[in-house]
C-alpha positions in Angstrom: 103.4 109.1 97.5 101.7 106.0 96.3 98.5 105.1 98.0 98.0 101.8 99.9 95.0 100.1 101.5 95.4 99.2 105.2 93.1 96.6 106.6 90.8 98.0 109.3 90.0 95.8 112.2 86.6 95.1 110.7 88.2 94.2 107.4 90.7 91.9 109.0 88.1 90.0 110.9 86.1 89.1 107.8 88.8 89.2 105.2 91.0 86.8 107.2 87.8 84.8 108.1 88.1 84.9 111.9 84.4 85.4 111.9 81.3 86.1 109.7 81.0 89.8 111.0 83.2 92.2 112.8 83.4 91.3 116.5 82.2 87.8 116.0 84.5 84.7 115.8 83.6 81.5 114.2 83.2 78.8 116.8 86.1 76.8 115.2 88.5 79.7 114.7 92.0 78.9 115.7 93.1 82.6 115.7 94.2 83.4 119.3 91.4 85.7 120.3 93.3 87.3 123.2 95.9 88.6 120.7 93.6 90.4 118.2 94.4 93.8 119.4 98.1 93.2 119.3 97.8 91.7 115.8 95.6 94.7 114.5 98.4 97.0 115.5 100.9 95.1 113.2 98.7 95.1 110.2 100.9 96.1 107.1 99.9 98.2 104.2 98.8 96.2 101.1 98.9 97.2 97.5 96.3 94.9 96.1 93.3 97.3 96.2 95.1 100.2 94.6 93.3 101.8 91.7 94.3 100.8 88.2 97.0 100.9 86.8 99.0 101.2 90.1 98.1 97.6 91.3 99.3 96.1 88.1 102.5 98.1 88.2 103.2 96.5 91.6 102.3 93.1 90.4 104.5 93.4 87.4 107.4 94.5 89.5 107.0 91.5 91.7 106.6 89.2 88.8 109.8 90.6 87.3 111.6 90.2 90.6 110.5 86.6 90.8 111.7 85.9 87.3 115.1 87.4 88.2 115.3 85.1 91.2 114.5 82.1 89.0 117.2 83.2 86.5 119.7 83.4 89.5 118.8 80.1 91.3 117.6 78.0 88.4 114.8 75.5 88.3 112.5 75.7 91.4 109.1 75.4 92.8 107.2 78.7 93.4 105.0 79.1 96.4 102.7 82.1 96.9 100.2 82.8 99.7 97.0 84.7 99.2 97.7 87.6 96.8 101.3 86.4 96.5 100.0 83.4 94.5 99.1 85.9 91.8 102.7 87.0 91.6 104.1 83.4 91.3 101.5 82.4 88.8 102.3 85.5 86.7 106.0 84.8 87.0 105.5 81.3 85.6 103.1 82.5 82.8 105.8 83.0 80.2 107.0 80.4 77.6 110.6 81.2 78.6 110.0 80.8 82.4 107.4 78.0 82.6 110.2 75.4 81.8 112.2 76.7 84.8 109.3 76.4 87.2 109.0 72.7 88.4 105.8 73.4 90.6 103.4 76.0 91.8 101.9 76.0 95.2 99.1 78.4 96.1 98.1 78.8 99.7 94.6 80.3 99.4 95.3 81.3 95.8 95.3 80.3 92.1 92.2 81.1 90.4 91.3 82.5 87.0 91.8 86.0 88.1 95.5 85.3 89.2 96.6 86.4 85.7 98.1 83.1 84.8 98.0 81.9 81.2 96.5 78.4 81.4 98.0 77.4 78.1 101.5 78.2 79.4 101.2 76.9 83.0 99.2 73.7 82.2 102.4 71.7 82.2 103.5 72.8 85.6 102.2 70.6 88.5 100.1 72.8 90.7 98.6 72.6 94.2 96.1 74.9 95.9 95.3 74.8 99.5 91.9 76.5 100.4 91.2 78.0 103.8 88.1 77.3 105.8 85.1 79.5 105.5 85.9 80.5 102.0 84.1 79.6 98.7 86.3 77.2 96.7 84.4 77.9 93.4 87.0 80.0 91.7 89.9 77.7 92.6 87.9 74.7 91.4 87.2 76.4 88.1 90.9 77.0 87.7 91.6 73.4 88.4 89.0 72.3 85.8 90.6 74.7 83.3 94.1 73.3 83.8 93.1 69.7 84.0 90.8 70.2 80.8 93.9 71.3 78.9 95.8 68.2 80.0 97.5 69.8 82.9 98.6 68.3 86.2 96.6 70.2 88.9 95.5 68.7 92.2 91.9 69.8 92.5 91.3 72.5 94.9 89.9 71.5 98.2 89.8 72.3 102.0 92.6 71.1 104.2 91.7 67.9 106.1 92.7 69.4 109.5 91.4 71.6 112.2 89.6 74.7 111.0 91.9 77.7 110.3 91.5 81.2 109.1 93.3 83.1 106.4 95.8 84.2 108.9 95.6 82.2 112.1 98.8 83.5 113.5 100.6 80.2 112.9 98.6 78.5 115.5 98.4 74.7 115.1 
């Protein structure tokens, strides 16, 4: 059986940016604190921290599935959230698929480590939304790379709204 990583409560609290340390919430966190225990029980296994080459095998499978979907539905905008932004970036990073992708949206994603080929995706309009309590440096570097190649990328920045975590449970 293939191994997976499962967030611990401590990992979820800091990974989802509910707070700076386990057991501590940011003052402006919108995650519904009374529901942490219920949420923790629902955490799903994730593949992204698998040892090489397993993580790449999973990413390649998702990339290929996305490309099959693009073939089926035609030109589209691909949206990915968090590690899913890696999958949509990789799906678009092919000279035969880039023309079919009319836009890329990365919710807390799109950085140099996303595996995208900047020379291929530079002509695709891109938007990244960065969550609060995260360092935007990597996303801003990707923006600079794409824009430096003449691409159409809205510079990465924080949302101009109330503070939100990586997973705020849909609270508005």
